[in-house]
Residue frames as qw, qx, qy, qz and C-alpha x, y, z in Angstrom:
[[0.521, 0.195, 0.720, 0.415, -84.30, -88.58, 73.05],
 [0.018, 0.129, -0.323, -0.938, -84.88, -86.45, 69.97],
 [0.601, 0.284, 0.154, -0.731, -88.27, -85.72, 68.47],
 [0.665, 0.166, 0.727, 0.041, -89.94, -88.60, 66.68],
 [0.285, 0.503, -0.449, -0.681, -89.63, -88.77, 62.92],
 [0.849, 0.241, 0.409, -0.233, -91.30, -91.09, 60.42],
 [0.030, -0.469, 0.751, 0.463, -89.26, -93.14, 57.95],
 [0.885, 0.290, 0.143, -0.334, -90.45, -95.41, 55.15],
 [0.528, -0.335, 0.707, 0.329, -88.30, -98.34, 54.02],
 [0.187, 0.291, -0.667, -0.660, -87.89, -99.37, 50.40],
 [0.122, -0.219, -0.961, -0.117, -90.42, -102.12, 51.13],
 [0.323, -0.539, -0.362, -0.689, -92.99, -99.58, 52.37],
 [0.583, -0.466, -0.591, 0.307, -92.64, -100.33, 56.09],
 [0.106, -0.838, 0.010, -0.535, -93.34, -97.25, 58.22],
 [0.675, -0.194, -0.471, 0.533, -90.93, -96.71, 61.12],
 [0.212, -0.927, -0.020, -0.310, -91.23, -94.05, 63.82],
 [0.810, -0.151, -0.236, 0.516, -87.94, -93.26, 65.46],
 [0.246, -0.941, 0.043, 0.230, -85.58, -90.67, 66.87],
 [0.655, 0.655, -0.197, 0.321, -82.66, -89.35, 64.86],
 [0.735, -0.560, 0.017, 0.382, -79.34, -89.69, 66.66],
 [0.241, -0.606, 0.374, 0.659, -77.26, -88.16, 63.89],
 [0.719, 0.634, 0.283, 0.036, -77.07, -87.54, 60.18],
 [0.299, -0.663, 0.417, 0.546, -74.08, -86.93, 57.94],
 [0.724, 0.660, -0.125, -0.156, -72.86, -86.78, 54.36],
 [0.837, -0.239, 0.334, 0.362, -70.02, -89.14, 53.50],
 [0.049, 0.800, -0.338, -0.493, -67.24, -87.26, 51.73],
 [0.281, -0.261, 0.844, 0.376, -66.11, -90.35, 49.81],
 [0.239, 0.352, 0.877, 0.223, -69.43, -91.50, 48.36],
 [0.151, -0.134, -0.182, -0.962, -71.45, -88.28, 48.53],
 [0.461, -0.449, -0.722, -0.255, -74.30, -90.28, 50.11],
 [0.309, -0.473, 0.306, -0.766, -76.25, -89.02, 53.10],
 [0.498, -0.147, -0.845, 0.127, -76.86, -91.26, 56.10],
 [0.496, -0.567, 0.111, -0.648, -79.11, -91.15, 59.12],
 [0.337, 0.037, -0.873, 0.351, -78.44, -92.98, 62.37],
 [0.521, -0.364, -0.034, -0.772, -81.63, -93.54, 64.36],
 [0.038, 0.007, 0.940, -0.340, -83.35, -95.58, 67.00],
 [0.425, -0.401, -0.603, -0.542, -86.90, -96.91, 67.04],
 [0.356, -0.524, 0.367, -0.681, -86.72, -96.37, 70.83],
 [0.944, -0.204, -0.216, -0.144, -86.83, -100.11, 71.51],
 [0.302, -0.727, 0.594, -0.166, -84.41, -101.54, 74.05],
 [0.702, 0.274, -0.654, -0.064, -82.30, -104.68, 73.57],
 [0.848, -0.353, -0.392, 0.044, -81.50, -107.40, 76.11],
 [0.595, -0.018, -0.330, 0.732, -78.53, -105.43, 77.50],
 [0.171, -0.767, -0.428, 0.447, -80.71, -102.39, 78.23],
 [0.180, -0.359, 0.286, 0.870, -79.39, -100.26, 75.36],
 [0.559, 0.597, 0.125, -0.561, -81.43, -98.63, 72.61],
 [0.725, 0.255, 0.548, 0.330, -81.47, -100.49, 69.29],
 [0.020, 0.719, -0.229, -0.655, -79.63, -98.35, 66.75],
 [0.713, 0.444, 0.507, 0.194, -80.08, -98.46, 62.98],
 [0.109, -0.552, 0.313, 0.765, -78.60, -96.68, 59.97],
 [0.592, 0.556, 0.568, 0.131, -79.79, -96.01, 56.44],
 [0.252, -0.046, 0.303, 0.918, -79.04, -93.79, 53.49],
 [0.211, 0.758, 0.570, -0.237, -81.51, -91.13, 52.39],
 [0.350, 0.491, 0.305, 0.737, -81.97, -88.22, 49.99],
 [0.207, -0.422, -0.402, 0.786, -81.79, -84.89, 51.89],
 [0.115, 0.038, -0.315, -0.941, -83.55, -83.09, 49.01],
 [0.211, -0.410, -0.864, -0.201, -86.73, -85.09, 49.58],
 [0.187, -0.207, 0.139, -0.950, -89.65, -82.86, 50.53],
 [0.601, -0.353, -0.638, -0.327, -92.09, -85.49, 51.78],
 [0.574, -0.639, 0.209, -0.468, -93.43, -85.72, 55.33],
 [0.921, -0.263, 0.285, 0.038, -92.08, -89.26, 55.52],
 [0.049, 0.753, -0.606, -0.251, -88.42, -89.81, 54.67],
 [0.960, 0.234, -0.122, -0.089, -87.66, -92.71, 52.31],
 [0.359, -0.698, 0.617, 0.059, -84.64, -94.60, 53.64],
 [0.806, 0.421, -0.396, -0.128, -82.48, -97.14, 51.82],
 [0.933, -0.326, 0.054, 0.140, -80.58, -100.15, 53.09],
 [0.191, -0.784, 0.542, 0.236, -76.83, -99.91, 53.59],
 [0.871, 0.436, -0.132, -0.187, -75.33, -101.75, 50.63],
 [0.711, 0.452, -0.452, 0.292, -71.64, -102.32, 51.30],
 [0.763, -0.394, -0.307, 0.411, -69.22, -103.19, 54.07],
 [0.396, 0.189, -0.055, 0.897, -67.35, -99.94, 53.35],
 [0.291, -0.600, -0.214, -0.713, -70.54, -97.97, 54.08],
 [0.758, -0.564, -0.325, -0.037, -70.98, -99.82, 57.38],
 [0.691, -0.109, -0.228, 0.678, -67.38, -99.03, 58.35],
 [0.118, 0.362, 0.020, 0.924, -67.94, -95.28, 57.78],
 [0.542, -0.602, -0.277, -0.517, -71.21, -95.42, 59.75],
 [0.810, -0.408, -0.340, 0.249, -69.52, -97.25, 62.63],
 [0.481, 0.106, -0.161, 0.855, -66.81, -94.57, 62.69],
 [0.194, -0.488, -0.114, -0.843, -69.50, -91.88, 62.95],
 [0.731, -0.540, -0.365, -0.203, -71.23, -93.85, 65.74],
 [0.717, -0.197, -0.321, 0.587, -67.95, -93.88, 67.66],
 [0.195, 0.260, -0.048, 0.944, -67.67, -90.12, 67.25],
 [0.460, -0.545, -0.267, -0.648, -71.28, -89.62, 68.39],
 [0.793, -0.453, -0.402, 0.067, -70.73, -91.81, 71.44],
 [0.577, -0.036, -0.271, 0.770, -67.75, -89.66, 72.46],
 [0.097, -0.818, -0.385, 0.416, -70.01, -86.62, 72.74],
 [0.317, 0.945, 0.061, -0.054, -69.45, -83.17, 71.19],
 [0.232, -0.797, 0.505, 0.238, -65.71, -83.23, 71.84],
 [0.594, -0.118, 0.755, 0.251, -65.35, -86.49, 69.85],
 [0.587, 0.685, 0.431, 0.004, -67.18, -85.20, 66.80],
 [0.382, 0.921, -0.073, 0.024, -65.15, -83.80, 63.92],
 [0.547, -0.633, 0.476, 0.271, -61.77, -85.23, 64.90]]
């Protein structure tokens, strides 16, 4: 798993997790991070989360924002599929 990073939610909750991927959406211009808090669900898989963020932020803790629309979730799910296919699946 990647190095731990600290996120802060809009509500001020501090989350330590590992970044699985980050990308800028060409349609919206928003930046997204896909991460895990390294907890495991009942099927034995890591719990995976996604949020938007500002890449220009220069703080030690990254402020993340909730995903707001179904269209955003669809683009994130597409990126998750590409990440799960490994390096050859990325960028298709």
